[in-house]
C-alpha positions in Angstrom: -24.3 -3.1 15.9 -24.9 0.3 14.4 -23.0 1.9 17.3 -19.7 0.5 16.0 -17.9 3.1 13.9 -17.1 2.4 10.2 -13.5 3.2 9.4 -12.6 3.5 5.8 -9.7 4.3 3.6 -9.0 4.3 -0.2 -6.2 4.2 -2.7 -6.7 6.8 -5.4 -5.6 6.8 -9.0 -3.0 9.5 -8.2 -1.3 10.7 -5.1 -1.0 14.3 -6.5 -4.4 14.7 -8.0 -6.8 12.0 -6.7 -9.9 11.8 -8.9 -11.2 8.3 -8.5 -10.7 5.2 -6.3 -8.7 2.1 -7.1 -9.3 0.4 -3.7 -11.8 0.9 -0.9 -11.1 -0.7 2.5 -13.5 -0.5 5.4 -14.5 -2.0 8.7 -17.9 -3.6 8.9 -20.4 -3.1 11.7 -19.1 -6.5 13.0 -15.5 -5.0 13.1 -14.3 -7.2 10.2 -12.3 -5.7 7.3 -13.4 -5.7 3.7 -11.5 -4.5 0.7 -12.5 -4.2 -2.9 -10.8 -3.2 -6.1 -12.9 -0.7 -8.1 -13.5 -1.0 -11.9 -12.9 2.5 -13.3 -15.8 4.3 -14.8 -15.2 5.2 -18.5 -15.7 8.9 -17.6 -13.0 8.7 -15.0 -10.5 7.5 -17.5 -11.4 10.2 -20.1 -9.9 12.9 -17.9 -7.5 11.0 -15.6 -5.1 8.1 -15.6 -3.8 5.6 -13.2 -0.4 6.5 -11.9 2.2 4.1 -10.6 1.2 3.1 -7.0 2.6 1.1 -4.1 0.1 -1.6 -4.8 1.3 -2.0 -8.5 -2.3 -1.8 -9.6 -3.0 -1.1 -13.2 -6.2 -0.8 -15.3 -6.1 -4.5 -16.4 -6.0 -5.7 -12.8 -8.9 -3.5 -11.8 -11.0 -4.9 -14.7 -10.1 -8.5 -13.9 -10.6 -8.4 -10.1 -12.5 -5.3 -9.4 -16.2 -4.5 -8.8 -18.5 -2.1 -10.5 -19.6 1.0 -8.5 -23.2 -0.3 -8.4 -22.0 -3.5 -6.6 -20.0 -1.5 -4.1 -22.8 0.9 -3.4 -25.3 -1.9 -2.9 -22.9 -3.5 -0.4 -22.5 -0.2 1.5 -26.3 0.4 1.5 -26.8 -3.1 3.0 -23.9 -2.7 5.5 -23.8 0.9 6.7 -26.5 1.9 9.1 -24.9 5.3 9.8 -24.7 8.8 8.4 -21.0 9.2 9.2 -17.9 7.1 8.5 -14.4 7.9 9.6 -11.3 8.2 7.4 -7.7 9.1 8.0 -7.8 11.8 5.3 -11.4 12.8 4.8 -10.5 15.5 2.3 -9.2 12.8 0.0 -11.6 10.0 0.9 -14.8 12.1 0.5 -14.3 13.0 -3.2 -13.4 9.4 -4.0 -16.7 8.2 -2.4 -18.6 11.0 -4.2 -17.0 10.0 -7.5 -18.3 6.4 -6.9 -21.8 7.6 -6.2 -21.8 10.0 -9.1 -21.3 7.1 -11.5 -24.9 6.2 -10.7 -26.3 9.7 -10.4 -26.5 9.5 -6.6 -25.2 11.4 -3.7 -23.4 9.7 -0.7 -25.8 8.6 2.0 -23.1 9.3 4.6 -20.5 11.9 5.4 -16.8 11.4 6.1 -15.2 12.7 9.3 -11.7 12.5 10.6 -10.6 9.3 12.4 -8.4 11.5 14.6 -11.5 13.4 15.8 -13.4 10.2 16.5 -10.6 9.1 18.8 -10.1 12.6 20.3 -13.8 12.8 21.2 -13.3 9.6 23.3 -10.1 11.0 25.0 -7.5 9.1 22.9 -4.8 10.7 21.0 -4.5 8.4 17.9 -0.9 9.3 17.2 0.1 8.5 20.8 -1.9 5.3 20.8 -0.2 4.1 17.6 3.3 4.9 19.1 2.3 3.1 22.3 1.6 -0.1 20.2 5.2 0.1 19.0 4.3 1.1 15.5 6.5 3.9 14.2 5.2 3.8 10.6 3.0 6.8 9.9 -0.6 5.7 9.5 -0.9 7.1 6.0 2.0 4.8 4.9 0.3 1.6 6.1 -1.4 -0.8 3.7 -5.2 -0.1 3.7 -6.1 -3.3 5.4 -3.3 -2.9 8.0 -4.6 0.7 8.7 -8.1 -0.5 9.4 -6.9 -3.4 11.5 -4.7 -1.1 13.6 -7.6 1.4 14.1 -9.9 -1.5 15.3 -7.2 -2.8 17.6 -6.6 0.6 19.2 -10.4 1.1 19.6 -10.6 -2.3 21.4 -7.5 -1.7 23.4 -8.8 1.6 24.7 -12.2 0.1 25.3 -13.9 2.4 22.8 -15.6 -0.6 21.3 -16.7 -3.6 23.3 -14.9 -6.6 22.1 -17.6 -8.9 23.5 -20.1 -7.4 21.1 -17.8 -8.2 18.1 -18.3 -11.7 16.7 -15.2 -13.6 15.5 -12.6 -10.9 16.2 -9.3 -12.0 17.6 -7.4 -9.7 19.9 
C-alpha cells in the first residue's frame, strides 16, 4: 500500500502567524481519514497563543481531547512508509510538522510537497477537478476532513489510485 499517497492538512494556532498545530488530518495508506487534536507543547505557548479559529478550539479542548506530539509521531512512524506527503499549502504545513518533531528533538522523516503538483504530475488540474465535482468552495476553506475526503474522491474518480486496492472505502 506504500504507493498510495498520503494527503495531509493542519489547522494552526494562528492564520496570520502559524507557529504550531492544533489539528492534523491525513489520509492513511488504506485511504482512510484520521484526525487528531494536538496538545500544545509548553514552549509553543511561551511565545505564541491560540487565536479564534473556525473550529472554536481553545487550549482547554486541546488538553482534554488532544494527543501528545510523541503519540502522533509514533503513529506517523508506524503508518507512513514514504519520504513525501502531500499538502494543500506545504509552506504552512511543513513548519507545523517540523514544530511537532522538534518537541522531541527530531527532524521529520518525510518532506511535504504540493497536492496540486501531485495531481498535475498525473495530468489532472485539481482546481478543475474540484469544480467538475460541483464544489465551488475553495479547497482551503473546507473542513480538514472534508478536504482529505475530497482529494481521495478525486484521486479515485480520475483513476489515480485504484479503488479495488483500498479496503473499506465507499465511493
